[in-house]
C-alpha atoms as one frame of an Amber mdcrd trajectory, in Angstrom:
protein
-121.114  -9.879-103.691-123.035  -9.991-106.892-119.977 -10.684-108.868-119.263
 -13.845-106.695-122.531 -14.918-106.642-122.220 -15.011-110.701-118.579 -16.100
-110.564-117.172 -17.518-107.695-113.875 -18.387-109.375-113.024 -14.878-110.045
-109.774 -14.095-108.004-110.169 -10.189-108.145-113.917 -10.335-106.860-113.149
 -12.519-104.124-110.237 -10.145-103.310-112.367  -6.905-103.339-115.253  -8.236
-101.511-112.688  -9.292 -98.835-111.856  -5.591 -98.643-114.980  -4.532 -98.678
-115.838  -7.118 -95.676-112.680  -5.875 -93.858-113.269  -2.443 -93.805-116.812
  -3.326 -92.322-115.181  -5.139 -89.561-116.063  -8.838 -90.720-112.555 -10.107
 -90.714-113.425 -13.829 -90.440-115.622 -13.403 -93.920-112.730 -11.173 -95.366
-110.201 -14.051 -94.495-112.338 -16.211 -96.412-112.497 -14.328 -99.408-108.913
 -13.344 -99.448-107.877 -17.380 -99.089-110.389 -18.088-101.989-108.493 -15.195
-103.979-104.952 -16.957-103.217-106.389 -20.483-104.183-107.325 -19.086-107.736
-104.423 -16.825-108.350-101.583 -18.244-106.007 -98.746 -15.585-107.520-100.669
 -12.566-106.815 -98.659 -10.986-103.984-101.337  -8.570-103.015-103.934 -11.322
-102.401-101.334 -13.114-100.414-100.514 -10.426 -98.063-104.129  -9.645 -97.495
-104.782 -13.413 -96.563-101.724 -13.544 -94.399-102.808 -10.437 -92.599-106.222
 -11.351 -91.967-104.912 -14.720 -90.782-102.924 -13.032 -88.494-105.479 -10.495
 -87.204-107.689 -13.675 -86.377-105.007 -15.398 -84.499-104.089 -17.848 -86.977
-100.396 -17.458 -86.914 -99.763 -20.779 -88.802-101.615 -20.036 -91.592-100.449
 -16.423 -91.596 -96.788 -17.820 -91.924 -97.685 -20.061 -94.811 -99.401 -17.102
 -96.856 -96.390 -14.977 -96.014 -94.201 -17.577 -97.071 -95.998 -18.239-100.170
 -95.703 -14.632-100.978 -91.902 -14.943-100.761 -91.760 -17.903-102.893 -93.076
 -15.130-105.705 -91.181 -12.325-104.694 -88.207 -12.798-102.433 -87.532  -9.663
-101.761 -90.988  -8.538-100.366 -90.073  -6.438 -97.506 -93.627  -6.682 -96.012
 -93.772 -10.404 -95.840 -90.376 -10.388 -94.323 -91.101  -8.136 -91.573 -93.983
  -9.725 -90.933 -92.366 -13.196 -90.657 -89.609 -11.711 -88.509 -92.061 -10.013
 -86.151 -94.240 -13.572 -85.917 -91.097 -15.296 -85.264 -90.052 -12.920 -82.540
 -93.933 -13.527 -80.736 -93.328 -17.213 -80.629 -92.404 -18.670 -77.009
């Protein structure tokens, strides 16, 4: 949190804080930091996957789909994103 306080423009610091918050069960705050990491570094697949996963866990499926699609725009053969999108599509009525 100190790194974020000193420089909120640091993508890796936001991502790492998001991971720590997710581990402690604060998924809402974790998602916020993952989103910030993606905003700062949109081509980082790891950040996008984390943001998508967190959004999905929070029930924000529309945002999760957008993050997975962003991952695939950077890395079209990303199996994790492909599988997640297929699962989300099956869950839609």
